[in-house]
TORRODREN-539132 format. One record per atom (N, C-alpha, C): x, y, z; residue number from 1; atom name. Coordinates in Angstrom, 2 decimals. Layout:
# TORRODREN-539132
- x,y,z,seq,atom
- X,Y,Z,NUM,CA
...
This chain:
# TORRODREN-539132
- x,y,z,seq,atom
- 124.44,219.92,41.76,1,N
- 123.80,219.49,42.99,1,CA
- 122.66,220.44,43.30,1,C
- 121.47,219.85,43.59,2,N
- 120.30,220.69,43.84,2,CA
- 120.27,221.10,45.31,2,C
- 119.64,222.25,45.65,3,N
- 119.57,222.70,47.05,3,CA
- 118.66,221.78,47.86,3,C
- 118.85,221.72,49.21,4,N
- 117.99,220.89,50.06,4,CA
- 116.53,221.29,49.93,4,C
- 115.61,220.32,50.11,5,N
- 114.18,220.57,49.95,5,CA
- 113.67,221.61,50.93,5,C
- 114.22,221.66,52.12,6,N
- 113.76,222.62,53.14,6,CA
- 114.58,223.90,53.12,6,C
- 115.46,224.03,52.24,7,N
- 116.30,225.21,52.20,7,CA
- 117.56,224.98,52.99,7,C
- 118.37,225.96,53.04,8,N
- 119.65,225.87,53.75,8,CA
- 119.38,226.10,55.23,8,C
- 119.86,225.18,56.07,9,N
- 119.71,225.30,57.52,9,CA
- 120.95,225.96,58.07,9,C
- 120.74,227.09,58.70,10,N
- 121.88,227.83,59.25,10,CA
- 122.34,227.17,60.53,10,C
- 123.61,227.01,60.68,11,N
- 124.20,226.44,61.89,11,CA
- 124.20,227.53,62.97,11,C
- 123.69,227.19,64.20,12,N
- 123.67,228.21,65.24,12,CA
- 125.10,228.58,65.66,12,C
- 125.26,229.78,66.14,13,N
- 126.59,230.19,66.59,13,CA
- 127.08,229.27,67.72,13,C
- 128.40,229.14,67.80,14,N
- 129.01,228.28,68.82,14,CA
- 128.57,228.67,70.23,14,C
- 128.44,229.94,70.47,15,N
- 128.04,230.42,71.80,15,CA
- 126.64,229.92,72.16,15,C
- 125.71,229.89,71.20,16,N
- 124.34,229.40,71.43,16,CA
- 124.37,227.91,71.76,16,C
- 125.17,227.17,71.04,17,N
- 125.28,225.72,71.28,17,CA
- 125.81,225.47,72.70,17,C
- 126.85,226.19,73.10,18,N
- 127.42,226.02,74.44,18,CA
- 126.42,226.42,75.52,18,C
- 125.66,227.49,75.29,19,N
- 124.67,227.95,76.27,19,CA
- 123.57,226.91,76.44,19,C
- 123.09,226.36,75.31,20,N
- 122.07,225.32,75.40,20,CA
- 122.58,224.09,76.14,20,C
- 123.80,223.70,75.87,21,N
- 124.40,222.55,76.56,21,CA
- 124.52,222.80,78.05,21,C
- 124.94,224.01,78.41,22,N
- 125.07,224.35,79.84,22,CA
- 123.70,224.33,80.52,22,C
- 122.68,224.84,79.85,23,N
- 121.33,224.83,80.42,23,CA
- 120.82,223.41,80.62,23,C
- 121.06,222.53,79.66,24,N
- 120.64,221.13,79.80,24,CA
- 121.38,220.45,80.95,24,C
- 122.66,220.72,81.08,25,N
- 123.44,220.13,82.18,25,CA
- 122.92,220.64,83.52,25,C
- 122.62,221.95,83.61,26,N
- 122.11,222.52,84.85,26,CA
- 120.75,221.92,85.20,26,C
- 119.93,221.73,84.19,27,N
- 118.62,221.12,84.41,27,CA
- 118.76,219.68,84.91,27,C
- 119.68,218.93,84.36,28,N
- 119.92,217.55,84.81,28,CA
- 120.38,217.52,86.25,28,C
- 121.28,218.44,86.63,29,N
- 121.75,218.52,88.01,29,CA
- 120.59,218.87,88.93,29,C
- 119.73,219.79,88.53,30,N
- 118.58,220.20,89.33,30,CA
- 117.64,219.02,89.56,30,C
- 117.39,218.22,88.53,31,N
- 116.53,217.05,88.67,31,CA
- 117.11,216.07,89.68,31,C
- 118.41,215.83,89.61,32,N
- 119.07,214.92,90.55,32,CA
- 118.96,215.45,91.98,32,C
- 119.18,216.74,92.18,33,N
- 119.11,217.33,93.52,33,CA
- 117.69,217.23,94.08,33,C
- 116.70,217.53,93.25,34,N
- 115.30,217.47,93.70,34,CA
- 114.92,216.05,94.08,34,C
- 115.30,215.08,93.24,35,N
- 114.98,213.68,93.55,35,CA
- 115.70,213.21,94.80,35,C
- 116.98,213.52,94.92,36,N
- 117.76,213.07,96.08,36,CA
- 117.26,213.72,97.36,36,C
- 116.85,214.96,97.28,37,N
- 116.36,215.67,98.46,37,CA
- 114.93,215.35,98.81,37,C
- 114.23,214.61,97.95,38,N
- 112.85,214.25,98.21,38,CA
- 111.90,215.44,98.18,38,C
- 112.27,216.50,97.47,39,N
- 111.46,217.70,97.46,39,CA
- 110.11,217.50,96.78,39,C
- 110.03,216.58,95.83,40,N
- 108.78,216.36,95.13,40,CA
- 108.03,215.13,95.62,40,C
- 108.63,214.36,96.48,41,N
- 107.95,213.16,96.96,41,CA
- 107.18,213.49,98.23,41,C
- 106.07,212.80,98.41,42,N
- 105.29,213.02,99.62,42,CA
- 105.84,212.13,100.72,42,C
- 105.71,212.55,101.97,43,N
- 106.22,211.72,103.06,43,CA
- 105.42,210.42,103.16,43,C
- 106.03,209.38,103.70,44,N
- 105.29,208.13,103.83,44,CA
- 104.10,208.33,104.76,44,C
- 103.02,207.58,104.56,45,N
- 101.86,207.73,105.42,45,CA
- 102.19,207.34,106.85,45,C
- 101.49,207.97,107.81,46,N
- 101.74,207.67,109.21,46,CA
- 101.13,206.32,109.58,46,C
- 99.93,206.04,109.06,47,N
- 99.24,204.78,109.34,47,CA
- 99.09,204.00,108.04,47,C
- 98.98,202.69,108.13,48,N
- 98.83,201.89,106.91,48,CA
- 97.59,202.32,106.13,48,C
- 97.70,202.49,104.81,49,N
- 96.54,202.88,104.00,49,CA
- 95.65,201.67,103.71,49,C
- 95.10,201.12,104.79,50,N
- 94.27,199.93,104.71,50,CA
- 93.04,200.18,105.56,50,C
- 91.94,199.47,105.34,51,N
- 90.77,199.63,106.22,51,CA
- 91.15,199.41,107.68,51,C
- 90.75,200.33,108.53,52,N
- 91.07,200.23,109.95,52,CA
- 92.50,200.59,110.29,52,C
- 93.26,201.12,109.33,53,N
- 94.67,201.44,109.56,53,CA
- 94.85,202.53,110.60,53,C
- 95.71,202.26,111.59,54,N
- 95.96,203.23,112.65,54,CA
- 97.29,202.94,113.32,54,C
- 97.85,203.98,113.93,55,N
- 99.02,203.83,114.79,55,CA
- 98.51,203.62,116.20,55,C
- 98.85,202.50,116.82,56,N
- 98.42,202.21,118.19,56,CA
- 99.29,203.01,119.15,56,C
- 100.56,202.77,119.11,57,N
- 101.61,203.52,119.82,57,CA
- 102.79,203.51,118.85,57,C
- 103.79,204.36,119.05,58,N
- 104.93,204.31,118.12,58,CA
- 105.50,202.90,118.01,58,C
- 105.65,202.45,116.76,59,N
- 106.19,201.12,116.51,59,CA
- 105.16,200.01,116.49,59,C
- 103.88,200.37,116.68,60,N
- 102.81,199.36,116.68,60,CA
- 101.65,199.88,115.84,60,C
- 101.36,199.16,114.75,61,N
- 100.31,199.55,113.81,61,CA
- 99.22,198.50,113.82,61,C
- 98.02,198.90,113.35,62,N
- 96.95,197.92,113.23,62,CA
- 96.08,198.23,112.03,62,C
- 95.36,197.21,111.54,63,N
- 94.42,197.36,110.43,63,CA
- 93.71,196.03,110.25,63,C
- 93.05,195.92,109.12,64,N
- 92.38,194.68,108.76,64,CA
- 93.40,193.67,108.23,64,C
- 92.95,192.47,107.95,65,N
- 93.86,191.43,107.45,65,CA
- 94.55,191.88,106.17,65,C
- 95.86,191.72,106.10,66,N
- 96.61,192.19,104.92,66,CA
- 96.64,191.18,103.79,66,C
- 96.69,191.70,102.57,67,N
- 96.95,190.87,101.41,67,CA
- 98.45,190.88,101.14,67,C
- 98.85,190.23,100.06,68,N
- 100.27,190.15,99.73,68,CA
- 100.89,191.53,99.54,68,C
- 100.22,192.40,98.76,69,N
- 100.78,193.74,98.52,69,CA
- 100.82,194.57,99.80,69,C
- 99.85,194.35,100.71,70,N
- 99.86,195.06,101.99,70,CA
- 101.07,194.66,102.82,70,C
- 101.39,193.38,102.83,71,N
- 102.55,192.92,103.59,71,CA
- 103.85,193.50,103.04,71,C
- 103.94,193.59,101.72,72,N
- 105.13,194.19,101.10,72,CA
- 105.22,195.66,101.52,72,C
- 104.09,196.38,101.46,73,N
- 104.05,197.79,101.86,73,CA
- 104.43,197.95,103.34,73,C
- 103.88,197.11,104.19,74,N
- 104.18,197.20,105.63,74,CA
- 105.67,196.98,105.89,74,C
- 106.26,196.04,105.18,75,N
- 107.70,195.77,105.36,75,CA
- 108.55,196.91,104.80,75,C
- 108.25,197.33,103.57,76,N
- 109.13,198.28,102.87,76,CA
- 108.90,199.73,103.27,76,C
- 107.67,200.12,103.60,77,N
- 107.37,201.51,103.94,77,CA
- 107.39,201.76,105.44,77,C
- 106.90,200.80,106.21,78,N
- 106.77,201.01,107.66,78,CA
- 107.82,200.25,108.46,78,C
- 108.64,199.45,107.79,79,N
- 109.70,198.72,108.49,79,CA
- 109.22,197.58,109.34,79,C
- 107.98,197.13,109.14,80,N
- 107.41,196.05,109.95,80,CA
- 108.22,194.78,109.75,80,C
- 108.53,194.13,110.86,81,N
- 109.25,192.87,110.83,81,CA
- 108.45,191.73,111.46,81,C
- 107.41,192.10,112.25,82,N
- 106.58,191.09,112.90,82,CA
- 105.11,191.41,112.63,82,C
- 104.37,190.41,112.22,83,N
- 102.93,190.52,111.99,83,CA
- 102.23,189.66,113.03,83,C
- 101.25,190.26,113.71,84,N
- 100.49,189.53,114.73,84,CA
- 99.06,189.38,114.23,84,C
- 98.67,188.14,113.96,85,N
- 97.28,187.83,113.63,85,CA
- 96.57,187.60,114.96,85,C
- 95.76,188.56,115.36,86,N
- 95.11,188.47,116.67,86,CA
- 94.16,187.28,116.69,86,C
- 93.50,187.01,115.58,87,N
- 92.66,185.82,115.48,87,CA
- 93.51,184.69,114.88,87,C
- 93.42,184.50,113.59,88,N
- 94.24,183.50,112.88,88,CA
- 94.70,184.09,111.55,88,C
- 95.82,183.61,111.06,89,N
- 96.31,184.00,109.74,89,CA
- 95.83,182.98,108.72,89,C
- 95.59,183.44,107.51,90,N
- 95.22,182.54,106.43,90,CA
- 96.44,181.90,105.80,90,C
- 96.21,180.94,104.94,91,N
- 97.30,180.21,104.27,91,CA
- 98.14,181.18,103.45,91,C
- 97.49,182.08,102.69,92,N
- 98.23,183.03,101.85,92,CA
- 99.09,183.95,102.71,92,C
- 98.54,184.42,103.83,93,N
- 99.33,185.30,104.70,93,CA
- 100.55,184.59,105.27,93,C
- 100.36,183.35,105.67,94,N
- 101.50,182.58,106.20,94,CA
- 102.60,182.44,105.15,94,C
- 102.20,182.08,103.92,95,N
- 103.18,181.87,102.85,95,CA
- 103.87,183.18,102.48,95,C
- 103.09,184.26,102.40,96,N
- 103.68,185.55,102.02,96,CA
- 104.61,186.06,103.10,96,C
- 104.20,185.95,104.36,97,N
- 105.06,186.40,105.46,97,CA
- 106.38,185.63,105.45,97,C
- 106.30,184.34,105.23,98,N
- 107.52,183.52,105.18,98,CA
- 108.41,183.97,104.02,98,C
- 107.81,184.18,102.84,99,N
- 108.58,184.58,101.66,99,CA
- 109.23,185.95,101.83,99,C
- 108.58,186.84,102.59,100,N
- 109.11,188.19,102.80,100,CA
- 110.06,188.29,104.00,100,C
- 110.23,187.18,104.71,101,N
- 111.12,187.20,105.87,101,CA
- 110.49,187.85,107.09,101,C
- 109.16,187.88,107.15,102,N
- 108.47,188.47,108.29,102,CA
- 108.15,187.40,109.33,102,C
- 108.27,187.77,110.59,103,N
- 107.86,186.87,111.66,103,CA
- 106.35,186.97,111.79,103,C
- 105.67,185.83,111.90,104,N
- 104.22,185.80,112.04,104,CA
- 103.86,185.15,113.35,104,C
- 103.07,185.88,114.16,105,N
- 102.61,185.37,115.46,105,CA
- 101.09,185.28,115.39,105,C
- 100.54,184.11,115.70,106,N
- 99.09,183.93,115.72,106,CA
- 98.64,183.76,117.17,106,C
- 97.74,184.66,117.61,107,N
- 97.28,184.61,119.00,107,CA
- 96.06,183.72,119.18,107,C
- 95.22,183.60,118.17,108,N
- 94.06,182.72,118.26,108,CA
- 92.92,183.25,119.12,108,C
- 92.80,184.58,119.27,109,N
- 91.68,185.16,120.01,109,CA
- 90.43,185.01,119.15,109,C
- 89.31,184.63,119.77,110,N
- 88.06,184.49,119.03,110,CA
- 87.56,185.83,118.51,110,C
- 86.66,185.79,117.54,111,N
- 86.16,187.01,116.90,111,CA
- 85.55,187.98,117.89,111,C
- 84.92,187.48,118.93,112,N
- 84.36,188.34,119.99,112,CA
- 85.10,188.13,121.30,112,C
- 86.30,187.57,121.21,113,N
- 87.05,187.21,122.41,113,CA
- 87.85,188.35,123.00,113,C
- 88.55,187.99,124.07,114,N
- 89.36,188.95,124.82,114,CA
- 90.78,188.41,124.91,114,C
- 91.77,189.23,124.57,115,N
- 93.17,188.77,124.73,115,CA
- 93.48,188.51,126.21,115,C
- 94.20,187.44,126.46,116,N
- 94.61,187.10,127.83,116,CA
- 95.79,187.98,128.25,116,C
- 96.07,188.04,129.54,117,N
- 97.26,188.77,129.98,117,CA
- 98.53,188.28,129.29,117,C
- 98.65,186.97,129.09,118,N
- 99.85,186.42,128.43,118,CA
- 99.94,186.89,126.98,118,C
- 98.81,186.96,126.30,119,N
- 98.82,187.42,124.90,119,CA
- 99.19,188.90,124.80,119,C
- 98.69,189.71,125.73,120,N
- 99.06,191.13,125.75,120,CA
- 100.56,191.26,126.03,120,C
- 101.06,190.48,126.98,121,N
- 102.48,190.52,127.31,121,CA
- 103.33,190.09,126.12,121,C
- 102.85,189.11,125.35,122,N
- 103.57,188.67,124.15,122,CA
- 103.75,189.83,123.18,122,C
- 102.66,190.55,122.92,123,N
- 102.72,191.68,121.98,123,CA
- 103.63,192.77,122.52,123,C
- 103.54,193.06,123.81,124,N
- 104.39,194.09,124.42,124,CA
- 105.87,193.73,124.34,124,C
- 106.18,192.44,124.29,125,N
- 107.57,192.00,124.26,125,CA
- 108.17,191.86,122.87,125,C
- 107.37,192.08,121.83,126,N
- 107.89,191.94,120.47,126,CA
- 108.69,193.17,120.06,126,C
- 109.82,192.96,119.38,127,N
- 110.56,194.12,118.87,127,CA
- 109.79,194.74,117.70,127,C
- 109.75,196.05,117.67,128,N
- 108.98,196.76,116.64,128,CA
- 109.81,197.05,115.41,128,C
- 109.16,197.57,114.42,129,N
- 107.74,197.80,114.31,129,CA
- 106.95,196.50,114.14,129,C
- 105.73,196.52,114.73,130,N
- 104.85,195.36,114.73,130,CA
- 103.51,195.78,114.11,130,C
- 102.92,194.87,113.35,131,N
- 101.61,195.11,112.75,131,CA
- 100.61,194.11,113.33,131,C
- 99.50,194.62,113.90,132,N
- 98.42,193.79,114.45,132,CA
- 97.25,193.78,113.48,132,C
- 96.56,192.65,113.40,133,N
- 95.33,192.64,112.60,133,CA
- 94.42,191.53,113.05,133,C
- 93.15,191.70,112.71,134,N
- 92.19,190.61,112.74,134,CA
- 91.50,190.59,111.39,134,C
- 90.42,189.84,111.26,135,N
- 89.79,189.72,109.94,135,CA
- 89.14,191.01,109.46,135,C
- 88.59,191.80,110.38,136,N
- 87.83,192.98,109.99,136,CA
- 88.52,194.30,110.31,136,C
- 89.49,194.28,111.20,137,N
- 90.16,195.52,111.61,137,CA
- 89.46,196.25,112.74,137,C
- 88.28,195.77,113.15,138,N
- 87.57,196.44,114.26,138,CA
- 87.04,195.45,115.29,138,C
- 87.61,194.25,115.31,139,N
- 87.20,193.23,116.28,139,CA
- 88.17,193.19,117.45,139,C
- 88.67,191.99,117.77,140,N
- 89.58,191.87,118.92,140,CA
- 90.88,192.64,118.75,140,C
- 91.24,193.02,117.50,141,N
- 92.45,193.83,117.32,141,CA
- 92.27,195.19,117.99,141,C
- 91.04,195.73,117.96,142,N
- 90.78,197.02,118.61,142,CA
- 90.90,196.89,120.12,142,C
- 90.47,195.75,120.66,143,N
- 90.57,195.51,122.10,143,CA
- 92.03,195.38,122.51,143,C
- 92.79,194.58,121.77,144,N
- 94.22,194.41,122.08,144,CA
- 94.96,195.73,121.95,144,C
- 94.64,196.50,120.91,145,N
- 95.28,197.81,120.73,145,CA
- 94.98,198.71,121.92,145,C
- 93.72,198.71,122.37,146,N
- 93.35,199.52,123.53,146,CA
- 94.10,199.08,124.79,146,C
- 94.26,197.79,124.96,147,N
- 95.00,197.28,126.12,147,CA
- 96.45,197.73,126.09,147,C
- 97.08,197.64,124.92,148,N
- 98.47,198.09,124.80,148,CA
- 98.58,199.58,125.09,148,C
- 97.64,200.36,124.59,149,N
- 97.66,201.80,124.85,149,CA
- 97.54,202.09,126.34,149,C
- 96.66,201.37,127.03,150,N
- 96.49,201.58,128.47,150,CA
- 97.78,201.25,129.22,150,C
- 98.40,200.12,128.86,151,N
- 99.65,199.72,129.52,151,CA
- 100.74,200.75,129.25,151,C
- 100.73,201.35,128.08,152,N
- 101.75,202.35,127.72,152,CA
- 101.44,203.73,128.30,152,C
- 100.39,203.83,129.12,153,N
- 100.13,205.08,129.84,153,CA
- 99.15,206.03,129.18,153,C
- 98.48,205.60,128.13,154,N
- 97.47,206.46,127.50,154,CA
- 96.20,206.39,128.35,154,C
- 95.63,207.54,128.74,155,N
- 94.44,207.53,129.61,155,CA
- 93.27,206.78,128.96,155,C
- 92.46,206.14,129.80,156,N
- 91.32,205.35,129.32,156,CA
- 90.36,206.20,128.49,156,C
- 90.19,207.48,128.87,157,N
- 89.29,208.35,128.11,157,CA
- 89.81,208.56,126.68,157,C
- 91.12,208.69,126.54,158,N
- 91.72,208.86,125.21,158,CA
- 91.64,207.57,124.40,158,C
- 91.80,206.43,125.07,159,N
- 91.69,205.14,124.38,159,CA
- 90.27,204.99,123.85,159,C
- 89.28,205.30,124.69,160,N
- 87.87,205.19,124.27,160,CA
- 87.57,206.16,123.13,160,C
- 88.11,207.37,123.22,161,N
- 87.87,208.37,122.18,161,CA
- 88.53,207.98,120.86,161,C
- 89.57,207.16,120.92,162,N
- 90.26,206.74,119.71,162,CA
- 89.56,205.64,118.94,162,C
- 88.55,205.04,119.54,163,N
- 87.79,204.00,118.85,163,CA
- 86.82,204.64,117.86,163,C
- 86.68,204.04,116.70,164,N
- 85.67,204.52,115.76,164,CA
- 84.30,204.13,116.30,164,C
- 83.23,204.78,115.83,165,N
- 81.89,204.38,116.28,165,CA
- 81.61,202.89,116.03,165,C
- 82.08,202.37,114.90,166,N
- 81.86,200.94,114.61,166,CA
- 82.59,200.06,115.62,166,C
- 83.81,200.44,115.97,167,N
- 84.59,199.66,116.95,167,CA
- 83.93,199.71,118.32,167,C
- 83.49,200.89,118.74,168,N
- 82.85,201.03,120.05,168,CA
- 81.55,200.22,120.10,168,C
- 80.77,200.26,119.02,169,N
- 79.50,199.53,118.99,169,CA
- 79.73,198.02,118.99,169,C
- 80.83,197.59,118.44,170,N
- 81.09,196.16,118.31,170,CA
- 81.61,195.54,119.62,170,C
- 82.11,196.35,120.55,171,N
- 82.65,195.80,121.80,171,CA
- 81.58,195.03,122.56,171,C
- 81.93,193.84,122.98,172,N
- 81.02,193.03,123.80,172,CA
- 81.17,193.46,125.26,172,C
- 80.19,193.12,126.11,173,N
- 80.33,193.43,127.54,173,CA
- 81.61,192.83,128.13,173,C
- 81.98,191.63,127.68,174,N
- 83.21,190.99,128.18,174,CA
- 84.45,191.80,127.78,174,C
- 84.46,192.30,126.56,175,N
- 85.60,193.10,126.09,175,CA
- 85.68,194.43,126.84,175,C
- 84.52,195.04,127.12,176,N
- 84.51,196.29,127.89,176,CA
- 85.05,196.05,129.31,176,C
- 84.62,194.92,129.93,177,N
- 85.12,194.59,131.27,177,CA
- 86.63,194.37,131.25,177,C
- 87.12,193.69,130.23,178,N
- 88.56,193.42,130.15,178,CA
- 89.35,194.72,130.01,178,C
- 88.86,195.65,129.19,179,N
- 89.54,196.95,129.07,179,CA
- 89.53,197.68,130.40,179,C
- 88.42,197.61,131.13,180,N
- 88.35,198.25,132.46,180,CA
- 89.32,197.57,133.42,180,C
- 89.45,196.25,133.31,181,N
- 90.40,195.51,134.16,181,CA
- 91.83,195.97,133.90,181,C
- 92.19,196.13,132.63,182,N
- 93.54,196.58,132.30,182,CA
- 93.76,198.00,132.81,182,C
- 92.78,198.88,132.61,183,N
- 92.91,200.26,133.10,183,CA
- 93.10,200.27,134.60,183,C
- 92.32,199.45,135.32,184,N
- 92.45,199.39,136.78,184,CA
- 93.76,198.77,137.22,184,C
- 94.24,197.78,136.47,185,N
- 95.53,197.16,136.81,185,CA
- 96.65,198.17,136.65,185,C
- 96.56,198.99,135.61,186,N
- 97.63,199.95,135.33,186,CA
- 97.63,201.10,136.33,186,C
- 96.44,201.59,136.69,187,N
- 96.40,202.73,137.63,187,CA
- 96.40,202.30,139.09,187,C
- 96.38,200.97,139.34,188,N
- 96.47,200.47,140.70,188,CA
- 95.14,200.35,141.42,188,C
- 94.04,200.71,140.78,189,N
- 92.73,200.65,141.45,189,CA
- 92.16,199.23,141.49,189,C
- 92.73,198.34,140.71,190,N
- 92.29,196.94,140.72,190,CA
- 93.52,196.04,140.85,190,C
- 94.12,195.99,142.03,191,N
- 95.34,195.20,142.19,191,CA
- 95.14,193.69,142.00,191,C
- 93.89,193.22,142.16,192,N
- 93.62,191.79,142.00,192,CA
- 93.27,191.43,140.56,192,C
- 93.34,192.40,139.65,193,N
- 93.00,192.14,138.25,193,CA
- 93.93,191.09,137.67,193,C
- 93.38,190.22,136.81,194,N
- 94.27,189.24,136.15,194,CA
- 95.34,189.91,135.28,194,C
- 95.12,191.18,134.95,195,N
- 96.07,191.92,134.12,195,CA
- 97.09,192.71,134.97,195,C
- 97.09,192.50,136.28,196,N
- 97.96,193.27,137.17,196,CA
- 99.43,193.11,136.83,196,C
- 99.82,191.97,136.26,197,N
- 101.21,191.73,135.89,197,CA
- 101.70,192.63,134.76,197,C
- 100.77,193.30,134.08,198,N
- 101.16,194.19,132.98,198,CA
- 101.58,195.56,133.47,198,C
- 101.28,195.86,134.71,199,N
- 101.59,197.21,135.22,199,CA
- 103.10,197.46,135.17,199,C
- 103.49,198.60,134.66,200,N
- 104.89,198.98,134.60,200,CA
- 105.65,198.41,133.42,200,C
- 104.96,197.74,132.51,201,N
- 105.64,197.16,131.34,201,CA
- 105.85,198.20,130.28,201,C
């Protein structure tokens, strides 16, 4: 019998084999602990990673119109159960929301329109988390978000400061008046405001 082509391979001592096995087992346990503890994973984002994504108030998010993958992300990462199309939802959004078990509410506010007191009350009454959107993410959704913030006690100066320059520039005179009406209804300076019924909600 001829010797092996690579020569004789020495078998490692039993102690070396056991030590290597113990190290591999310890490494496997460490990987499980790190994964289970989330030590290497990043925390979920605070706001949706979409154009115009923002937290309005805890449990209420807003952004631009979502696609199918956005709706899955909103449901699975942010726990969203209700989607509010401030303007209108498209056919794909309706079908995807239905398939994912999400409630879809369409308010029908015009692109430059103003949410009515009843529409604001509808959003305030929805169980969260809720996702608001319009087609662009900086149209009437920004107005509705500002109204909700005012009703929830956020000062008007902070609401205005939270608008992006594009959102502030896009506000129509009617939308600015409506935001002032809500602010006055909430602080009591405009008791005859059509939004007066929102005070204390």
